[in-house]
C-alpha positions as CSV (number, residue, x, y, z in Angstrom):
1,M,7.2,6.4,31.4
2,S,6.4,8.5,28.6
3,A,4.5,11.8,28.6
4,A,2.1,12.6,25.7
5,P,4.0,14.1,23.3
6,T,4.0,17.6,22.0
7,G,5.5,19.0,18.7
8,P,4.5,18.1,15.1
9,V,3.4,14.7,13.8
10,L,5.0,13.4,11.0
11,V,2.7,10.7,8.6
12,T,4.2,8.7,5.9
13,G,2.1,7.3,2.8
14,C,-0.7,9.8,2.9
15,S,-1.8,10.1,-0.5
16,S,-4.5,7.7,0.4
17,G,-6.2,5.2,2.9
18,I,-4.8,4.9,6.2
19,G,-2.2,7.5,5.9
20,K,-5.0,10.0,4.7
21,A,-7.4,9.2,7.1
22,A,-4.9,9.4,10.0
23,A,-3.4,12.8,8.8
24,E,-7.1,14.0,8.7
25,A,-8.1,12.8,12.2
26,L,-4.8,14.0,13.7
27,V,-5.4,17.6,12.1
28,S,-8.8,17.5,13.6
29,A,-7.5,16.5,16.6
30,G,-5.3,19.9,16.6
31,H,-2.0,18.5,15.8
32,T,0.2,20.0,13.6
33,V,0.6,17.5,11.1
34,Y,3.3,17.1,8.1
35,A,1.4,14.8,5.5
36,T,3.8,12.9,3.3
37,A,4.1,10.9,0.1
38,R,6.1,10.6,-2.8
39,R,4.2,13.0,-4.9
40,P,2.9,16.2,-2.9
41,E,0.6,16.8,-5.5
42,A,-1.7,14.2,-4.2
43,L,-1.8,16.0,-0.8
44,A,-3.7,18.8,-2.0
45,G,-7.1,18.0,0.1
46,L,-5.1,17.3,3.4
47,E,-3.5,21.1,2.9
48,S,-7.1,22.4,2.6
49,L,-7.7,20.6,5.4
50,G,-4.9,22.2,7.6
51,A,-1.9,19.7,6.9
52,R,1.5,20.6,6.0
53,P,2.1,19.0,2.7
54,L,5.4,17.6,2.3
55,A,7.3,15.1,-0.2
56,L,8.8,12.1,1.2
57,D,10.0,9.0,-0.8
58,V,11.2,6.6,2.2
59,T,13.1,4.4,-0.2
60,S,15.3,7.6,-0.9
61,E,17.9,8.7,1.9
62,E,17.8,12.2,0.5
63,S,14.3,12.7,0.7
64,M,13.9,11.1,4.3
65,A,16.5,13.2,5.5
66,S,15.5,16.5,3.9
67,A,11.8,16.2,5.4
68,V,13.6,15.5,9.0
69,K,15.7,18.3,8.5
70,L,12.9,20.7,7.5
71,I,10.6,19.7,10.4
72,E,13.4,20.2,12.9
73,T,14.6,23.5,11.5
74,E,11.2,25.1,11.9
75,H,10.4,22.9,15.3
76,G,13.2,21.7,16.8
77,R,12.2,17.9,16.5
78,V,9.7,15.5,15.4
79,G,7.1,14.9,18.2
80,A,5.7,11.8,16.5
81,L,6.6,9.6,13.7
82,V,4.0,7.5,12.3
83,N,5.5,5.2,9.8
84,N,2.5,3.9,7.8
85,A,4.0,4.0,4.3
86,G,4.0,0.3,2.5
87,Y,2.6,-2.3,0.1
88,G,1.9,-5.8,-0.7
89,E,3.5,-7.7,-3.3
90,Y,2.1,-10.9,-3.5
91,G,2.7,-14.5,-5.0
92,T,3.8,-17.7,-3.7
93,I,7.5,-18.0,-2.3
94,E,8.6,-20.4,-5.7
95,E,7.4,-17.8,-8.1
96,T,7.7,-14.3,-6.6
97,D,10.6,-12.0,-8.6
98,L,13.0,-11.3,-5.6
99,D,13.5,-7.9,-6.7
100,K,10.1,-7.1,-6.2
101,V,10.3,-8.6,-2.8
102,R,13.4,-6.5,-2.2
103,T,11.5,-3.1,-3.3
104,M,9.0,-4.0,-1.3
105,F,11.2,-4.6,2.1
106,E,12.9,-1.0,1.1
107,T,9.3,0.5,1.4
108,N,8.1,-1.7,4.1
109,V,11.0,-2.5,6.3
110,F,14.2,-0.4,5.8
111,G,12.1,3.0,5.1
112,L,10.5,2.9,8.5
113,A,13.9,2.0,10.1
114,R,15.6,4.6,8.5
115,L,13.2,7.4,9.1
116,T,12.8,6.5,13.0
117,Q,16.5,6.6,13.2
118,L,16.5,10.1,11.8
119,V,14.0,11.4,14.2
120,L,15.4,9.7,17.1
121,P,18.5,12.1,18.3
122,A,16.3,14.9,18.5
123,M,13.3,13.2,20.5
124,R,16.2,11.6,22.9
125,E,17.5,15.2,23.3
126,A,14.0,16.5,24.3
127,R,13.6,13.7,26.3
128,S,10.0,12.8,24.8
129,G,8.6,12.0,21.7
130,R,6.4,9.0,20.0
131,V,6.8,6.3,16.9
132,V,3.8,4.5,16.0
133,N,4.5,2.0,13.7
134,V,1.6,0.8,11.1
135,G,2.0,-3.2,11.0
136,S,-0.5,-5.7,10.0
137,M,-2.4,-8.7,11.9
138,G,-0.4,-10.3,9.0
139,G,2.6,-9.7,11.5
140,R,1.2,-12.7,13.5
141,F,0.5,-15.3,11.1
142,T,1.0,-16.4,7.4
143,F,-1.3,-16.8,4.9
144,P,-0.3,-18.7,1.6
145,V,0.8,-16.4,-1.4
146,G,1.4,-13.8,1.2
147,G,4.7,-15.1,2.7
148,Y,7.1,-12.5,1.6
149,Y,4.6,-9.4,2.3
150,H,3.7,-11.3,6.0
151,A,7.8,-11.0,6.2
152,T,7.8,-7.7,6.1
153,K,5.3,-7.2,8.7
154,Y,6.9,-9.8,11.0
155,A,10.2,-7.8,10.7
156,V,8.2,-4.5,11.8
157,E,6.8,-6.5,14.7
158,A,10.7,-7.2,16.0
159,I,11.9,-4.0,15.2
160,T,9.2,-2.4,16.9
161,D,9.7,-4.6,20.2
162,A,13.2,-4.1,20.5
163,L,12.9,-0.1,19.8
164,R,10.3,0.0,22.6
165,N,12.3,-1.2,25.4
166,E,15.9,0.6,23.9
167,V,14.0,4.1,24.1
168,H,11.9,3.6,27.1
169,G,14.2,5.2,29.2
170,F,14.4,8.5,27.2
171,G,10.7,9.1,27.6
172,I,9.9,8.0,24.2
173,G,7.0,6.0,23.5
174,V,6.5,3.4,20.8
175,S,3.5,1.2,19.4
176,L,2.3,-0.6,17.0
177,V,-1.0,-0.8,15.1
178,E,-2.2,-4.1,13.8
179,P,-5.2,-3.7,11.2
180,G,-7.4,-6.3,9.8
181,L,-8.7,-6.3,6.7
182,I,-9.0,-2.2,5.9
183,R,-10.6,-1.3,2.5
184,T,-7.9,1.2,1.0
185,G,-7.0,-0.4,-2.4
186,F,-4.4,-2.4,-0.8
187,E,-6.2,-5.4,-1.8
188,E,-6.5,-4.2,-5.5
189,I,-2.6,-3.7,-5.9
190,A,-1.9,-7.3,-3.7
191,L,-3.9,-8.9,-6.4
192,T,-2.1,-7.3,-9.1
193,S,0.8,-8.3,-8.3
194,D,2.4,-10.3,-11.3
195,A,3.0,-13.7,-9.2
196,A,-0.4,-13.6,-7.7
197,A,-2.2,-13.1,-10.9
198,A,0.1,-15.2,-13.5
199,Q,-2.4,-18.3,-12.8
200,E,-2.8,-19.7,-16.3
201,H,0.5,-22.0,-16.7
202,S,1.3,-21.8,-12.7
203,P,1.7,-25.1,-10.7
204,Y,0.0,-23.0,-7.9
205,A,-3.3,-21.8,-10.3
206,G,-5.6,-23.2,-8.0
207,L,-4.1,-22.1,-5.1
208,L,-4.0,-18.8,-6.4
209,A,-7.5,-18.7,-7.2
210,A,-8.5,-19.6,-4.1
211,S,-6.4,-16.8,-2.7
212,A,-7.8,-14.2,-5.1
213,S,-11.5,-15.5,-4.1
214,N,-10.9,-15.1,-0.4
215,T,-9.2,-11.6,-0.6
216,S,-11.9,-10.3,-2.4
217,G,-14.5,-11.8,-0.3
218,G,-13.0,-10.9,3.0
219,Y,-12.3,-7.4,1.5
220,G,-15.9,-7.0,0.5
221,N,-17.8,-8.4,3.7
222,P,-18.9,-5.8,5.9
223,M,-18.5,-7.9,8.9
224,V,-14.8,-8.6,8.3
225,A,-13.4,-5.6,6.8
226,T,-13.8,-1.5,7.5
227,G,-12.6,1.5,6.4
228,P,-9.5,3.4,7.4
229,E,-10.9,5.8,9.3
230,A,-11.1,3.1,12.3
231,V,-7.3,2.6,12.2
232,A,-6.9,6.5,12.0
233,R,-8.9,6.8,15.3
234,V,-6.5,4.2,16.8
235,I,-3.2,6.4,15.6
236,V,-4.8,9.3,17.4
237,R,-5.1,7.3,20.7
238,A,-1.6,6.1,20.4
239,V,0.0,9.5,19.8
240,E,-1.9,10.9,22.4
241,S,-1.8,8.7,24.9
242,R,0.5,9.3,28.3
243,H,0.4,5.7,28.7
244,P,0.7,4.1,24.8
245,K,-0.1,0.5,24.7
246,S,2.5,-1.4,23.0
247,R,0.1,-2.8,20.7
248,Y,-3.3,-1.9,19.3
249,V,-5.2,-4.7,17.2
250,V,-8.0,-3.0,15.1
251,T,-10.9,-5.1,14.2
252,P,-12.8,-8.1,15.8
253,A,-11.9,-10.1,13.1
254,A,-8.2,-9.3,13.5
255,R,-8.0,-10.4,16.9
256,A,-10.0,-13.4,16.5
257,L,-7.3,-14.9,13.6
258,I,-4.6,-14.0,15.9
259,A,-6.0,-15.8,19.0
260,T,-6.6,-19.2,16.6
261,R,-3.3,-18.8,15.7
262,T,-1.7,-18.0,19.0
263,L,-3.9,-20.5,20.9
264,G,-4.7,-23.3,18.3
265,G,-1.1,-24.0,17.2
266,D,0.5,-24.9,14.0
267,R,-1.9,-28.0,13.3
268,V,-5.1,-26.1,13.9
269,W,-3.9,-23.3,11.8
270,D,-2.5,-25.5,8.9
271,F,-6.0,-27.5,8.9
272,M,-7.9,-24.0,8.8
273,V,-6.0,-22.8,6.3
274,R,-5.6,-25.8,3.8
275,Q,-9.3,-25.7,4.0
276,Q,-9.9,-22.2,3.3
277,F,-7.3,-22.1,0.3
278,K,-8.4,-25.5,-1.5
279,G,-7.7,-24.7,-4.9
């Protein structure tokens, strides 16, 4: 059993979107929050609310180690880690530049894993702590043109599942938050990925156009997409709960899609996807 954590909360990727909303919600709930981003000047708004701004690049060992050391020097340990930093590099499996895929994995997977490694020793020593990984509904199923991004989120699923059982005996709780479509600007980055945007001469031009249309339509539909505050509220629950859930799925649409993929199997899923992505 893991007790509700005490101590400061370290949140990654706070310059905008889910990370910013989570930091705001955690500060409002009374937590000491270290809000981090590559560019600390982007955190001025959070600082004015009471968060502690901190430079942190999850692709830099030195940056991660320095941030954790500072918090441990001031407080003894990180009470809760919210691994939120991430982005999407979209494109077909054939056409996407693998160097860009490696860079995305460095942020979405290896940064998350290394930062977790850095905070765990002090958590184990205190026999208390909380790790909340922000994954995606895209860790449970895969759409065309997003295969490499989905792969990072599948990896986060596996890491979280393993970690949850590895550290349970040390009083550390581990949860995975799986948002659906959240209006954060994520879609704009995904749609401007080189391989996703280069449609004119691509043999996948029709598929890429359909993907762009589906993405824009989904994020623009208030029945499907929601704001980052919905995820922030779930993150606060995952941090504070004495008995945290292993998974928190955010948005009814995400729950419906996960159920369709799980219960329908490959035939149902492939039929649905091929109808939706007709070029």
